[in-house]
N, C-alpha and C positions, 0 to 999 in steps of 0.2 A: 849704478844709479840709486838704487834703494839704500845702499850703504851710505852714500853721501847724504841722502835726505835724512837718514836716521841720525847721522852725526850733527846735522844742522838743528834738528829738533832737540837733540840732547843738549847742545850748547844754549839753545833758547831757554830750556827749563832751568839751567844752572844760572843764567844771567838775570832773568827778570820774569817772575811768574805772571804779573799783569799783562806784559807784552805777549807772553806765551798764550795766555787765555784769549786775548784779542785776535791773535793770528791763527791759533790752533783750531778754535771752534769753527770759524768760517771754512777752514780747510776740511774739517770733518763733514760739515754740511754739504760741501761741494762733492766730496767723495761718496757719501751715502745717499744723497738725495737723488730722486729720479729726474730726468730732464723735464723742464717746465712744459706745461700744456701738452703732455704726451697723448692726451685723449680729449675729445670734445663730444658733447651730446646736445643736440638741439631739439627742443620740444615746445609745443604750443601752450601758452598760458592765457588765462582769461582774467581780466582785471575786475576788481570789485566796482560796483556802481559808483558814479560820482555825479551828483546833481544837486541843484538848489530848488526847493519848493516853498513858495510863500516866504522867501527870505531866510529859510532854514537850510544850512548845508548838510548834506548826507554823503556818507561813504568816504572813500580814499581821495586824497588830493594830489597824489604824485603817481608817476608811471615809470620813471627811470630808476634802474638799480644796477650797481656794479660792485658787488661785495662778496665776501667769503661766506660759505654756507655753514650753518650750525643748526642743531636741533635745540628744542627748548630745555633739554637736560643740561646744557652747558651753563657754567657759572657766569660767564660774560657773554652778553648778547648785543652789547652796544655796537652799532654800525655793522651788524652781521645780518645775513639773510637767514631768517629762521624758517626751516621747513618742518612740517608736521603732517602726519597722515590723518585723514578724517576719522579713522577708527580710534585714534588716540586723542582726538581733538577735545578740548574743553575751553570754556570761556576764561577760566582762571589762567590757563597756559597762554591763551591769546593775549590776555591783559598783561601777563608777565613780560611778554615780548615787547609790548608797547611801552610799558613802564620803564624798561631798561633801554629805551631808545634804539630798538632794533632798526637796521637799515631797510628791511623789507620782511614780508611774511609770505610764504608760499604754502598753500594747503593742498595736499595731494588727495585727489578723489579716486575711488575705486573705478575699475573699468565698467562695472555694472552696478550702478547705485541702487537699483531696485532689489538687488540681492543683499543689501546691507541689513543687519539686524534692526528691527523696528524701533527699539529703544534708542539706538544711535541716531537713526533718521529723525525721530521725533525730537530728540534733544537738539540736533542741529537746526531743524526748522524753527524751533522756538528761539534760537540764538541769532538767527539771521537778521530780524528787525533790530536787535540790540547792536549788532555789528554795523549796520547801516546808519543807525541813529547817532553813532559816535563819529565825529569828524576826525578822520585818521590822516595824519601827515605822511606817514610812510606808505609806499605802495603795497597793496595786498593783492595777491594773485592766487588763482586756482589752476591746477594742472591735473589732467587725467593720467592715472598710473600706467606705466609700462615697465618692462624688465630693467631697462637702463636706469630709469628714474628711481625705481625701487632699490636698485643696487647702490645708487648714490646716497639715497636716504639711509640705508643700512650702514654703510661705511661712515657716514657723518654722525649717525647715532652712536656708533661704537666709539668714535673719536671724542664726541661731546660728553658721553657718559663717563669716560675714564679720566678726563682731565682733572676733575676735582679731587681724586684720590692719589694723584701722582706727586712725587717729590719734584724739586726744581730740576734735578738732573734728568729724571725720567721725562718730564715735560719737554726738556730741551731735545732729548733723543727722539721722543715721540713726534715733535715738530719736524725733525729732520727726516724721519722715515715714513710717517703716515701720509695717506693720500688727503689732499685738500681740494676743495671744489670752489671755484669762483663763479658766481651767478651773474650773468650779464644779459640785459634786455637789448633787443634790436630795434624796438619801436621808438617813436618820438614822444616827447612830453605831451600830455593831453592839453587840449584847448577847449575852452568853454564855447558852447553853441548858444549864441544870444537869441536867435530867432529860429524856431523849428516848426515845420508844418505837421499838422495832424491830419491823417487821411482816414475818412470814414466813408462807408458805402451805404446806399439805400436803394430799395426796390419797392414797387407798389403793385398791388392788384386792385382794380377798380370793381366795386360791387355793382349789383344790378337792382333796379327797382326805383330809381329816382336819383336826383342830384344831391339832396341833403341827407346823405347816408352817414351813419356813425362809423368811426374808424377804430380799428384795433391795431395797436403798435406792438411789434415783437422786436426786442432789443437784446443784443449780446455784444460785449466788448471783446476784441480779438487779441489784444496785446497780453504778454506774459510778464512776470516779474520775479525777481530773486536777487540774491546778494551779488551774482555775476550775470549780466544781461545775456551773454552768448551761451550760457548754460541753463537758461530759464526756458524750458520747453513748454510748460503749461499744459500738460496733457489733460488735466481735469479743469484747471482754472487758467484760461477759460476756453480751452480747446473743445471741451464737451458742450459748452453753451453755444459756441459758434456752429458746431456740427449739428446740434439740434435745430438751430434757427434755419440752417440751409436745408435740412430735411423737411421742415415745416413749409418752407418756401416752395420746395419741389412738389410736395403733395398738394398744397393749395393751388399751385399753378395748374395742375391737372384738373382739380375739381372746378376751378373757375373757367375751364375750357368748355364745359357743357352747361346748358341752361338748367338742367335738373339739379345740378349741384353747385350752381352759382349763387353764393349767399348775398344777402342784402347788407353787407359790410364791406367797407374799404379795408384792405390789409396793407400795412406799411411795415416793411422789414428794414431794420437799421443795425448795421454792424459798426460799432463805434471804436475809435482809437483813443489813446490816452486814458484808458480805463483805470490803470494802476496809479495814475497821477491825478487822483481826485476826480476822475471822469471828466477831464478837460474837453475831450472830443464831443461828448454829449452836451456839455455846457454850451460850447460854441454852436453846435447844431441847433439847439433850442433857441439861442439868440437869433440865428439866421432865419429860423422858421416862424418865430413869434414876434420878433422886433423889427426885422428888416425886409419883410415881404408881405404882400397883400393876398397872395394865393398860396396856401399851404394846408395840407390835410390836418395839421395840428391845430389850425385855427378854427376848424369845423368841430363837429360833435365827436369828441374822443371818448369812446366807450371805456377803454382802459389801456394801460401800457404794461405789457408782460416782459420782464427782464429775466433772462436765462443766465445763470451763473453757477458753475461748478456742480454738474449733474452727472458725472461719470462714474461715481462710486457709491457704495453704501446701500443700506436697505431702509433709509429714512428719506422723507421728502418734506420740506418746509416751505410755506408761503410766507415770506417776510413782508410785513405791511407797516406803513407809518400811521395809517388810520384804518381801523377795522371797517370793512365794507358794509354799507347800509343795506338792509333787506330790500329787495326789489331792484337793485342796481345791477348792471351787467357784471361788475366784478364780484358781486355776491353770488350770482348764478354760476360764474366760473368756479368759485370756491366750492360751492355745493356739488357741482359736477365732478370736480376733482375728488372730493370725498367719496362720491358714489362709485366712480370708476375704480379707485384704489381699493375700496372695501369689497367690491364684487369681483374684480378681475385680478387684483394683486394684493391679497390679504396679508402677504408677508411683509409688505411695505408699510412703514409707520408714517402716516401723514398728519400734519398739524399746522396751525397758523401761529406765527410769531409776531407779536406786536412790539414795535420799538419806535418811539417818537424821534423825529429829526432833531439832532442837537447841532444848531448852527455855531455853537461855541467851539466845537471840535475842529481841528485843522483838516481832518479828512472825513468825508462822508462814509457811512457804513456800507451802503449798497447803492447800486446805480439807480434804482427807482426813486431814491431821494432827490436826485437832480430834477426829475419830473414833478415830484411832490412839491418842491420849492416853487415851481411854476403853476401850481394848483391843477395839475393833471393827475387823475386817478391812476396809481401805478403800484406794482408790487414785484417782488423778485422770487423766483422759484429756484431752490437750491437743496442739495442734500446736506448742507452744513447748517447746524443749528445756530451758529453765531458768525458774525462778520469778522470776529477776531481769530478765527482759525488760522494757524500757521501755514496750512496747505495752500492758501490763496496767494502766498508771496514767497515761494520757495523753489530752489533749484532741485529739490527732491521730488517735485511733481513731474514724474517721468513715467514712461512705459518702456518696456524692454524692446529696443529697436537697434538695428545695426548702425554703425557710424555713417554708412553711405546714405541711409534713409533719413538720418538726422540732418545732414548738411547738403544732400543732393549727390547723386552719383558722380564721382570724379571731381567733386568740388571740395577743397580743403576747408575745414572750419575756420571761422574768422577769429583772430586773436593775436596777441603779441608773441614773438618768438623769444624764448629764454635759452641762452647758450650756457652750458656748464663746462668749464675747463678744469680738467684734472691736473693738479700740480703736485 
């Protein structure tokens, strides 16, 4: 049999070289190539945000991908799925993939992001707003690293890095023998949600001593934000603010149970939604309480509104105000009391007031208290951040070291699209 095949190939070489090339090369590919789709790996991916705010589009516009994997080191990225690790990620590499019309981008995150070097964490946090601000046509996904995915990345990196230095014959042989990976999503194309509900919660404690009592409002927004929604845990921003509000509500509910500790103030606790989208939940809540009702604690004597935002880290504490409180007002007394308590009981903490006027020309408000300030309610925000521009407030890097089960609930898989990798 082999002698007959040898004679056939010998006659082909003698008769016509072009015909030999056309027939012989596919024969070689069939003989040396492994069987197609000899292995498959399925893993969960999380898509970049996609939303429109005040007519401005943000994030990625597509969700479907079915294309071959490459790393950014490859010379040709057009219509390829570019995979890169967070440890090697840079905005220049990301832009290179977009400029070359990549079919998709998958960024591999480490299993424990809190263990990442701080310079890499800080760099990525600063890049997240830029990635979202750019309307991206191709789908952009994030995946948590595992052994199989790391192996796929390593093999793809080796293949992508070597292609530029190979001759035409070596490229042909490499194509026939190397492993290739086809990235395929199982989810459907994304659809815009034209009308969505914002859920906010409120609770109140009624003061004692008369009907016309001043009201103190304590506020914290509960939603988190980052380049990928399902990876945005918000441990500090604003999980810490909500935790502090709930603890204050618990303590004051006990104090208000007894006459000796029942204050002559109404307390209103408000946990708002839509905080990361220009405080839309607070805006709607204010409209409902000030414009569409005749009975509301906000329409009475409001002493001040205290907003709690990002209080879980650091050794500094800042009171952000739109107007410095006037001497003799309740907000002025709170400021002085905070200064006294910090100086006497926590001297290691640096406390100061930060004054910033409300800029209505900006698309986004700086702090939640500005929503109240626009409605002429005295308000301020307490935070360990000196500026509203801190990248920590809108990052998937705002995490604590927790197990996967406690992130998503015991026995409950994390939400996200499934990405299938076929080895060919």
